[in-house]
C-alpha positions in Angstrom: 85.7 74.0 94.3 87.4 71.3 96.2 90.0 70.7 93.4 90.8 74.4 93.0 94.2 74.2 94.7 95.6 71.1 93.1 93.8 71.6 89.7 94.2 75.0 88.2 93.3 75.6 84.6 95.7 77.6 82.6 94.4 81.1 81.6 95.1 83.0 78.4 98.9 83.2 78.3 99.5 79.7 79.8 97.0 78.0 77.5 98.7 79.5 74.5 102.1 78.2 75.7 100.6 74.7 75.6 99.0 75.3 72.3 102.3 76.5 70.8 104.0 73.4 72.1 101.4 71.0 70.7 99.5 72.2 67.7 97.1 69.3 68.0 95.5 70.8 71.1 92.5 72.9 70.1 92.7 76.6 71.1 89.6 76.3 73.3 90.7 73.2 75.2 90.4 73.3 79.0 93.7 71.9 80.3 93.6 70.3 83.8 97.2 70.2 85.0 98.0 69.0 88.5 100.1 71.4 90.6 100.4 73.9 87.8 100.1 77.6 88.7 98.9 80.5 86.7 102.0 82.7 86.2 102.4 86.4 85.6 103.7 87.6 82.3 106.9 88.8 83.9 107.5 85.4 85.7 109.3 82.8 83.7 108.6 80.1 86.3 105.9 79.3 88.8 106.3 81.7 91.7 107.0 78.8 94.1 110.2 78.1 92.1 111.4 81.7 91.8 114.3 83.0 94.1 111.8 85.2 95.9 110.2 85.0 99.3 106.5 84.4 98.4 103.2 83.3 99.7 100.5 81.7 97.5 96.9 81.4 98.5 94.8 79.1 96.3 91.0 79.2 95.6 90.2 76.6 98.3 92.0 78.5 101.0 90.5 81.8 99.8 87.0 80.4 100.3 87.8 78.8 103.7 89.3 82.0 105.1 86.6 84.1 103.4 89.1 86.3 101.6 87.6 88.9 99.2 90.3 91.5 99.3 94.1 91.8 99.6 93.7 92.6 103.3 92.8 89.0 103.8 96.4 87.9 103.1 97.6 90.1 106.0 99.6 87.9 108.5 99.2 84.8 106.3 102.2 86.1 104.4 104.9 86.6 107.1 106.0 90.2 107.8 103.1 91.4 105.7 100.5 93.6 107.5 97.5 95.7 106.4 95.7 97.2 109.4 92.0 97.5 109.1 91.2 101.0 110.2 89.8 104.3 108.9 88.0 103.5 105.6 88.7 101.8 102.3 90.8 104.8 101.3 93.2 103.9 104.1 95.2 101.1 102.5 98.2 101.3 104.7 100.6 98.4 104.1 103.8 97.4 106.0 106.3 94.9 104.8 109.5 94.1 106.6 109.4 97.3 108.6 108.7 99.7 105.7 105.5 101.4 104.7 103.4 104.5 105.2 99.9 105.5 106.0 99.3 108.0 103.1 100.4 108.7 99.6 102.8 106.2 97.9 102.4 102.5 98.7 105.2 100.1 99.5 103.5 97.2 97.6 102.4 97.0 94.0 99.0 95.5 93.1 98.2 93.7 89.8 94.8 92.2 89.1 94.9 89.8 86.1 98.3 91.4 85.2 96.9 94.9 85.2 98.7 97.3 87.6 96.8 99.6 90.0 98.6 102.9 90.4 96.8 104.5 93.4 96.8 102.7 96.8 93.7 104.6 97.7 92.0 102.2 95.2 93.6 99.0 96.6 90.8 98.1 99.0 88.0 96.6 97.1 86.2 93.2 97.1 86.6 90.6 94.4 84.7 87.4 94.0 85.8 84.2 92.1 89.4 84.8 93.0 91.5 81.9 91.6 94.8 82.7 93.2 96.7 85.4 95.2 100.5 85.7 95.1 102.4 87.9 97.6 106.0 88.5 96.6 108.1 90.1 99.3 111.3 92.1 98.8 112.0 94.7 96.1 110.3 94.0 92.7 111.4 97.4 91.4 113.6 96.2 88.6 110.7 94.6 86.7 107.7 96.6 88.2 109.2 100.0 89.0 107.9 102.6 91.4 106.3 101.7 94.7 107.2 98.0 94.7 110.2 98.2 97.0 108.3 96.1 99.6 107.0 93.6 97.1 104.1 92.8 94.8 100.6 91.2 95.0 99.2 89.4 92.0 95.5 88.5 92.0 94.0 86.3 89.3 90.3 85.8 88.8 88.5 82.8 87.3 88.7 82.5 83.5 85.6 81.7 81.4 87.9 79.2 79.5 88.3 77.3 82.8 84.7 77.2 83.9 81.3 77.6 82.1 78.0 78.0 84.0 76.6 80.0 86.8 78.2 80.7 90.2 76.3 82.2 93.1 77.3 83.3 96.6 75.2 84.5 99.6 76.4 85.4 103.1 75.1 86.7 106.3 77.1 87.6 109.4 77.1 89.6 112.6 76.5 93.3 112.3 73.7 92.6 109.8 76.4 92.0 107.2 75.2 90.7 103.9 77.0 89.7 100.8 75.7 88.4 97.5 77.3 87.6 94.1 76.1 86.1 90.8 78.4 85.2 87.9 77.9 83.7 84.5 80.7 82.1 82.5 80.2 81.0 78.9 81.9 80.4 75.5 79.9 82.0 72.6 82.6 80.4 70.3 85.2 77.7 70.8 88.0 80.3 71.0 86.0 83.0 72.9 85.0 83.0 76.5 83.2 85.7 78.5 82.1 86.1 82.1 79.9 88.6 83.9 80.0 89.1 87.7 77.8 91.2 89.9 78.5 91.7 93.6 76.9 93.5 96.5 77.7 93.9 100.2 76.0 95.7 103.1 76.9 96.0 106.8 75.4 98.0 109.6 78.8 98.2 111.2 80.1 97.5 114.7 81.0 100.9 116.2 78.5 103.4 117.6 78.9 107.2 117.7 77.7 108.4 121.1 76.8 111.8 119.7 73.9 110.6 117.6 73.6 106.9 118.5 74.3 105.7 115.0 76.8 103.2 113.6 79.7 105.0 112.1 81.1 102.2 109.9 78.0 101.4 107.9 78.8 100.5 104.3 77.2 99.6 101.0 79.4 98.3 98.2 78.7 97.0 94.7 80.7 96.0 91.7 80.4 94.7 88.1 83.1 92.8 86.2 83.1 91.7 82.5 86.0 89.4 81.5 86.7 88.4 77.9 89.3 85.8 76.8 89.9 85.3 73.1 92.3 83.2 71.1 92.2 84.6 67.6 95.0 82.4 66.5 97.0 79.5 67.8 99.8 81.8 68.9 97.8 84.8 70.1 95.8 85.3 73.2 93.7 88.4 74.1 92.2 89.1 77.5 90.2 92.1 78.6 88.8 92.8 82.0 86.5 95.8 82.6 85.2 96.6 86.1 83.1 99.1 88.0 83.3 99.4 91.8 81.1 101.6 94.0 81.5 102.1 97.7 79.5 104.2 100.1 81.1 103.9 103.6 80.9 105.6 106.9 84.2 104.6 108.4 86.6 106.4 110.8 85.4 105.0 114.1 88.1 106.8 116.1 87.4 106.9 119.8 88.9 109.1 122.5 91.7 107.5 124.4 90.6 109.4 127.6 86.9 108.5 127.5 86.9 105.3 125.4 84.0 106.6 123.4 83.4 107.5 119.7 81.9 111.0 120.1 81.9 113.5 117.3 79.3 115.8 115.9 80.1 116.2 112.2 79.7 113.6 109.4 82.5 111.2 108.5 82.3 109.2 105.3 84.2 107.9 102.3 82.5 107.5 98.9 84.3 106.0 95.9 83.4 105.1 92.3 86.1 103.4 90.3 86.3 102.2 86.7 89.1 100.0 85.4 89.8 98.4 82.1 92.8 96.3 81.3 93.7 94.7 78.0 96.4 92.0 77.8 97.7 90.7 74.4 100.2 87.9 74.2 101.9 86.7 71.0 104.0 83.5 70.9 106.8 83.4 68.4 109.6 80.9 67.9 111.6 81.2 71.1 110.1 84.6 71.9 107.0 85.8 73.7 105.7 89.4 73.1 103.1 90.9 75.4 101.3 94.1 75.8 99.4 95.3 78.9 97.2 98.4 78.5 95.0 99.9 81.2 92.7 102.8 82.0 91.8 103.7 85.6 89.4 106.3 86.9 88.6 107.2 90.5 86.0 109.6 91.7 86.0 109.7 95.5 85.1 111.9 98.4 86.5 111.8 101.9 84.7 114.0 104.4 85.9 114.1 108.0 85.0 115.7 111.3 88.8 116.2 111.6 88.9 116.9 115.3 86.8 113.8 116.1 85.2 115.6 119.1 81.6 116.7 119.9 82.8 120.3 119.7 82.7 122.2 116.4 86.4 122.6 115.5 86.9 122.0 111.8 86.0 119.6 109.0 87.8 118.4 105.9 86.5 117.4 102.5 88.8 115.9 100.0 87.0 115.4 96.7 89.1 113.9 93.9 88.9 112.9 90.3 91.8 110.9 88.9 92.5 109.5 85.4 95.4 107.1 84.8 96.7 105.3 81.8 99.5 102.6 81.7 101.2 100.8 78.8 103.7 98.0 79.3 105.4 96.2 76.3 107.2 93.0 77.4 109.4 90.6 75.5 111.0 87.4 76.8 112.8 84.4 75.4 115.5 81.8 75.8 118.5 80.7 73.8 120.0 77.5 75.3 121.1 78.3 78.9 120.5 82.0 78.4 117.1 83.6 79.1 116.1 87.3 78.9 113.2 89.5 79.7 112.9 93.2 78.8 110.3 95.9 78.3 109.2 99.5 78.0 106.7 100.9 80.5 104.9 104.2 80.5 102.2 105.8 82.6 100.3 109.1 82.9 98.1 110.0 85.8 96.2 113.3 86.4 94.5 114.2 89.6 92.1 117.1 90.2 91.3 117.6 93.9 89.3 120.1 96.0 90.2 120.0 99.7 88.4 122.7 101.8 88.9 122.8 105.5 86.0 124.5 107.3 86.7 126.2 110.6 83.8 126.3 113.0 83.0 128.2 116.2 85.1 126.1 118.6 88.0 125.9 116.1 88.0 129.7 115.6 87.9 130.3 119.3 90.4 127.7 120.5 92.9 127.5 117.6 93.0 131.2 116.6 91.5 133.8 118.9 92.8 132.4 122.2 96.3 132.6 120.9 96.1 136.0 119.4 94.2 137.5 122.3 96.9 136.5 124.7 99.1 139.2 123.2 96.4 141.9 123.0 94.1 141.7 126.0 93.1 145.4 125.6 92.3 145.0 122.0 90.8 141.5 121.6 90.0 140.0 118.2 86.5 138.8 117.4 85.5 136.9 114.3 82.8 138.3 112.1 81.4 134.9 111.1 80.6 131.6 112.8 82.6 129.6 110.1 85.1 130.3 107.4 86.8 128.1 104.8 90.5 127.5 104.0 89.9 126.3 100.5 92.5 124.5 98.3 92.3 123.2 94.7 95.0 121.0 93.2 95.9 119.6 89.8 98.6 117.0 90.0 99.8 115.4 86.6 102.4 112.7 86.8 104.1 110.8 84.0 106.8 108.3 83.8 108.8 106.2 81.4 111.0 103.1 82.1 113.3 100.7 80.3 114.0 97.5 82.0 115.9 94.3 81.3 116.8 91.1 83.1 119.2 88.4 81.9 119.5 84.9 83.3 122.1 82.2 82.8 122.0 78.6 83.9 125.1 76.4 84.4 124.6 73.0 86.0 122.5 73.5 89.1 123.3 77.2 89.3 121.3 80.1 87.9 122.4 83.7 87.9 120.3 86.7 86.9 121.1 90.4 86.6 118.5 93.1 86.0 118.5 96.8 85.6 115.8 99.4 85.3 116.1 103.0 84.2 113.1 104.9 85.5 112.2 108.5 84.7 109.3 110.3 86.5 108.0 113.8 86.5 105.5 115.1 88.9 104.0 118.6 89.2 101.5 120.4 91.4 99.4 123.4 90.4 97.7 124.8 93.5 95.3 127.6 94.4 94.7 128.1 98.1 92.4 130.9 99.3 90.5 132.3 102.3 88.0 135.0 102.3 86.8 136.1 105.8 86.9 139.0 108.2 87.5 139.8 111.9 87.1 142.9 114.1 89.6 144.3 116.6 87.7 145.4 119.6 88.6 148.1 122.2 88.0 147.3 125.9 87.1 150.1 128.3 85.7 149.5 131.7 84.9 145.9 130.7 82.9 146.9 127.7 84.0 145.9 124.2 83.4 148.3 121.3 84.5 147.8 117.6 87.8 149.4 116.9 88.8 148.2 113.5 87.2 146.0 110.9 89.8 143.9 109.0 88.8 142.0 105.9 90.9 138.9 105.0 91.5 138.0 101.4 94.3 135.4 101.0 95.1 133.9 97.7 98.1 131.6 97.2 98.6 130.3 93.7 101.7 128.6 92.3 103.3 125.5 90.8 105.8 123.0 92.0 107.5 120.3 90.0 110.1 117.6 90.5 111.8 115.1 88.2 113.3 111.8 89.4 115.7 109.6 87.5 116.4 106.2 89.1 118.7 103.2 88.4 117.2 100.0 89.9 119.5 97.0 89.7 119.0 93.5 91.0 121.3 90.5 91.2 120.3 86.9 92.2 122.3 83.7 92.5 120.3 80.5 92.8 121.4 76.9 93.5 118.7 74.3 92.5 118.8 71.3 94.7 118.7 68.1 92.7 116.1 65.6 93.8 113.8 68.2 95.3 110.9 69.5 93.3 111.3 73.3 93.0 113.9 73.2 95.8 116.5 75.9 95.8 118.8 78.2 97.9 119.2 81.8 96.7 120.9 85.1 97.5 119.9 88.4 96.1 120.8 92.1 96.2 118.2 94.6 95.0 117.6 98.3 95.0 114.1 99.6 95.6 112.5 103.0 95.6 109.2 104.7 96.4 108.3 107.9 94.5 108.4 111.3 96.0 105.5 113.8 95.9 103.6 116.6 97.6 101.8 117.0 100.9 98.5 118.4 99.7 96.9 118.1 103.1 99.4 120.6 104.5 98.0 123.5 102.5 95.3 124.2 105.0 98.1 124.7 107.6 100.0 126.9 105.2 96.9 129.1 104.9 96.3 129.0 108.6 99.8 130.2 109.3 99.4 132.9 106.7 96.2 134.0 108.5 97.9 134.0 111.8 100.7 136.1 110.4 98.1 138.4 108.9 96.9 138.9 112.5 100.5 139.6 113.7 101.3 136.1 115.0 103.2 133.0 113.8 105.7 132.5 111.0 105.0 131.8 107.4 105.7 128.3 106.1 108.2 127.7 103.2 105.7 126.1 100.8 108.2 124.1 98.8 109.9 122.8 102.0 106.7 121.8 103.9 104.8 120.5 100.9 107.4 118.4 99.1 108.9 115.1 100.2 111.7 113.1 98.6 111.7 109.6 97.2 112.5 106.7 99.5 115.4 104.3 98.6 116.5 101.0 99.9 119.1 98.3 99.4 117.7 94.8 100.2 120.0 91.9 101.0 118.4 88.5 101.2 119.3 84.9 101.7 116.5 82.3 101.3 115.5 78.8 100.5 112.6 76.8 99.1 112.7 73.3 100.4 110.4 70.2 100.4 110.6 66.5 100.9 110.7 64.2 97.9 107.1 63.2 98.4 106.1 66.9 98.9 104.3 66.1 102.1 106.4 68.8 103.9 107.4 72.0 102.2 108.5 75.4 103.3 110.4 78.6 102.7 113.0 80.4 104.8 114.3 84.0 104.2 116.7 86.2 106.0 116.9 89.9 105.0 118.6 93.1 105.8 117.3 96.4 104.4 119.3 99.6 104.4 116.9 102.5 103.8 117.5 106.2 103.0 114.9 109.0 103.2 112.2 106.6 104.5 108.8 108.3 104.1 106.9 108.7 107.4 103.4 110.1 108.0 103.4 112.4 111.0 101.0 114.8 112.6 102.8 118.2 113.0 103.4 119.5 116.5 100.9 122.1 117.8 97.3 122.9 117.0 97.5 122.2 113.3 94.9 120.6 111.0 96.9 118.4 108.5 99.2 115.4 108.2 102.6 115.6 106.7 104.8 113.1 104.9 108.4 113.6 105.9 111.6 111.8 105.2 113.6 110.2 108.0 117.3 110.3 107.6 118.4 106.6 107.7 116.6 103.4 108.9 117.6 99.8 108.8 115.5 96.7 109.1 116.5 93.0 109.5 114.6 89.9 110.2 113.5 86.4 109.2 110.6 84.7 107.6 109.5 81.0 107.6 106.5 79.3 106.1 105.6 75.6 106.4 103.1 73.3 104.8 102.6 69.8 106.1 100.2 67.2 104.7 100.8 63.9 106.5 97.7 62.3 104.9 95.5 63.4 102.0 92.7 64.6 104.4 94.8 66.6 106.8 96.9 69.7 106.1 98.8 72.1 108.4 100.0 75.6 107.4 102.1 78.0 109.4 104.1 81.2 108.9 106.1 83.5 111.1 107.8 86.8 110.4 110.2 88.8 112.6 111.2 92.3 111.9 113.6 94.6 113.8 113.2 98.0 112.1 114.8 101.1 113.7 115.9 104.6 112.9 119.6 105.0 112.4 119.4 108.7 112.0 116.2 110.8 112.5 116.1 114.2 114.0 112.8 116.0 113.4 114.1 119.4 114.6 113.0 118.8 118.2 113.7 115.2 119.1 116.4 112.7 118.1 114.7 109.4 117.5 117.9 107.5 116.5 117.7 103.9 117.8 113.9 103.9 118.2 111.7 101.4 116.5 109.9 102.6 113.3 106.2 103.2 114.2 103.2 101.3 112.8 105.3 98.4 111.5 104.7 95.2 113.5 107.7 93.3 115.0 106.1 89.9 114.6 103.4 88.3 112.4 102.1 84.8 112.9 99.7 82.5 111.2 98.8 78.9 111.8 96.0 76.8 110.4 94.8 73.2 110.2 92.3 71.7 107.7 90.7 68.3 107.9 88.4 66.8 105.3 86.0 64.0 106.2 84.4 62.2 103.2 80.7 61.5 103.4 78.9 58.8 101.5 75.7 60.7 100.7 74.1 61.9 97.4 73.7 65.4 98.8 77.0 65.7 100.5 80.6 64.9 99.4 82.6 65.9 102.4 82.8 68.0 105.6 85.8 70.4 105.8 86.9 71.6 109.3 89.3 74.5 109.5 90.9 76.3 112.5 93.3 79.1 112.3 95.0 81.8 114.3 96.5 85.1 113.3 98.9 87.1 115.4 100.5 90.6 115.2 102.7 92.8 117.5 104.3 94.6 119.1 103.4 97.8 117.2 104.8 101.1 118.3 102.4 104.0 117.8 104.8 106.9 117.7 108.4 107.7 116.9 109.4 108.1 120.6 108.1 104.5 121.2 106.2 105.8 124.2 103.0 103.8 123.6 102.4 100.5 121.8 100.0 97.8 120.9 101.3 94.5 122.4 101.2 91.2 120.5 97.7 89.9 120.1 96.2 86.8 118.5 92.8 86.3 116.7 91.3 82.8 116.5 89.1 81.7 113.6 87.3 78.6 112.5 84.9 77.2 109.9 82.9 74.1 109.0 82.1 73.6 105.4 79.5 71.1 104.1 80.6 70.5 100.5 79.0 69.0 97.4 80.2 69.2 93.8 77.6 71.8 93.1 77.3 73.7 96.3 78.7 74.3 99.7 77.5 75.8 103.0 80.1 77.3 105.4 79.6 78.3 109.0 82.5 80.5 110.1 83.7 82.7 112.9 86.4 85.3 113.2 88.0 86.7 116.4 86.2 83.9 118.3 87.7 85.0 121.7 86.5 88.6 121.1 90.0 89.8 121.7 90.3 93.5 122.4 93.1 95.2 120.4 93.8 98.5 118.6 94.5 98.9 114.9 95.4 102.6 114.9 96.5 105.3 117.4 97.3 109.0 116.8 97.4 112.4 118.5 95.7 115.5 116.8 95.4 119.0 118.2 96.5 117.7 121.6 93.9 114.9 121.8 94.7 111.2 121.6 92.5 108.8 119.6 92.6 105.1 118.7 90.5 102.6 116.7 89.5 99.3 118.1 89.8 96.1 116.1 86.6 94.4 115.0 84.9 92.2 117.6 83.7 88.6 117.4 82.0 87.9 114.1 80.1 84.8 113.0 78.2 84.0 109.9 77.3 81.6 107.2 78.1 81.5 103.5 76.4 79.5 100.7 78.1 79.0 97.4 76.6 77.3 94.3 77.7 76.5 90.8 75.6 75.0 88.1 
C-alpha cells in the first residue's frame, strides 16, 4: 500500500503499449514503473502533462482520506463541490459556478474507462481504487454531453498488478460499519481475474422527532468481477461487471423555524444497479484502436413525505427502471510531429417511470379546498375521499450519435491541438397522467350544510413530446512546454461545452393539479410543452493555465484562470405558490470567472504538504423569471471558494510487526453559498478539520481517523416548499478505525 502513489502498475492498455515496444517482455509481466500513471484511452499523455486543469488522487491518499466515492474528491480539487444531502440519488455537482440539482450532470464519470450516463447512479462506494482523476473545464469535444464542467476518471486495481487477498473492516460513529473482501489471481499467465464483495451499514446521525427514529439509516452492498486478458501481444481485453444495492433512509430535512426534523410519512431511496463494461484495445504499427462497450441498468425508488411536515399534505413516489447501452470506437496515432485521435460514439437509454403524488387530508384542505371555498362561501366544496392520487407514467427513450476528431501538431516546444465534435441527440417523452376522484358541492342554509351536487373527476392527459439537438463542439489549445521542467507547461484553451436538454417529469403532478383546480372553476391551465421542457445549456470556456515544478520535483503545482460565458444555464427551482414539484428552467445568460491553484511540496522523503484553493465569481447576466429580475445576482448553490490543505508525515519504525507510522492532518473549506436566486440567504464559509494515524506494515494497516473534528455546524442544503423553509445540516463529528490486510 505504501508504494501505491509512486509505483503504479500499468493496466491493460498501458501494459500492451510496453509489450508492443519490447516483444521480449512477456504479456503477463507486472511492470513497476516509478511515477507512471494509468492513462485513459482518450489521453495520449499522463493527465499531469495535459493542458488541462486537473487533480489526481493516488491510492495512498485515497486510503488516508478514507475515500470510497467521488464525493470524497470534493474540495480536494479546487472549485469542485459535491454537497452531501438528500440521498444517494442526489448527486448534485458544481464546478466553476455551473451545475444543477436534478436531471443532467455537469460532470462526466468514467469507471475503468466506462461512462456512466445517469448522475442519479453516480453516488456509489468502490473499494480497491487505484487512482482518481478530476479534469476541470469542458471535455465535450472528446466525451460529449454533460461534460461541460469536466470529467472524473476512476481506476480500480487490476489483477495483473496484484495477486492475493485484500480485506478491509471499519467501524465508526453512528454504528457505521464497512467490510470488504477481494481476491485477485491469474488462472493463466495472460489472464487475470478479481472478485470483490463490499458491505456497509450505518444507523445514521439525524433523528425524526415524529417517531424517534434515525432518518438516514442505510445498508449498502456491491459485487465486482474484473477480468483482464491479453490474447495476443498486441491485444488487451478488460471486462468489469458490477452489482450495487442500496437501501437508504435519507432526506433529513429540518424545519428552519423549529430546527427539528419532524415529518409523518416515510422517506427513503432504494436502488439496484447493474453495470458491465467491455474494453478492447488493439495495437498496430503507429495506430491504436479501441472499443468500449457498456450496459447499465438501474431499478430505483424514491419515496418522499414531500411536505416534510408532521401534517398529512402529500407524498411522492418515483419508481424507475432504466436501461442504457453505449458504444465508443476510438482510434489514435502519430506520424512524426502530427498526432490524431478520432472516434464514433453512440448510446441508447430508455427510462420507464411511475411517479404518483398522493394528496392527503391536510393537503386537500389547505392546498385545494381553502382556495376554492374563498370564492363560494355559500356553496363550499367537500372532498368525498380522505386521499386521492395524481398519477403519472412516463416512457423516455433517448439516443445519440457523435463523430469526434482531435489533431495535434508539435513544433519545437510548442504544441497545438484542434478538436471538433458533431453531436446528434434525440429525446422523446410519452406520458400518461390521470386522476380519478370526486367532490361534492354543498349548500349552506342557516349554518347547516347539505349536499347540492356530486361531481366526479376523471382527468386523463396523454401525449408525446420530442426534441432533437444537433451540436458542434470545438476546442483549441496552445501549449508551451518548458524545457528543463518535467511535465512543465503553460497553456491557453478555448472550448465549447453543452449540457443536454430534457423534460421536467416532476411537474406533471402540478399540471394535473392545475387542471383539477380549473375543473373546479379556479386557476389556469399549464402549457404542457412550455412547463415540462427545458433547453440545452451552452458555454464557451476560456482558460489560461500552467503546470510547474522545480527540477528536483520537490515542489510542483498548477495554476488556472478561467472565464465562462454561459447561455441558457439550467437551474432547479421550486415554483412559486403552493405547488408540489420542482422545475428545471433556463436562465438567460450567466458568466463565471475565477482562479485555481494547487501545490504539492515534499521537502524531505518523509514529509509532504498538499494544498488547493479555488475562487469562483458566478453571476446572472440576464435572468428574469417573470416576476423578479435577478441580473447581477450570484448563481445559487455554487460555492464562491473551496479550500483544501493537508500534511503527511511518515515515521519509520524498526520492528518486525510495524514498518512505519503515518500521521495525516487536513482541512476542507467551502463558502459562501447562496441559497436562492435573490441572494437573500446564504451559508457562510466553513472549514472541516480531519486527521488520521496509520500503523502500517507490508501486509496490514490500522488507521484511526476523525472527520469534522471540531464538530462544526453548517448546512448542505436549503429550500422553500409550499411556503415552508427547510435545510439539511452537515454531518457532525465522526471518528473511527479502519483495518486493511493483504495476503
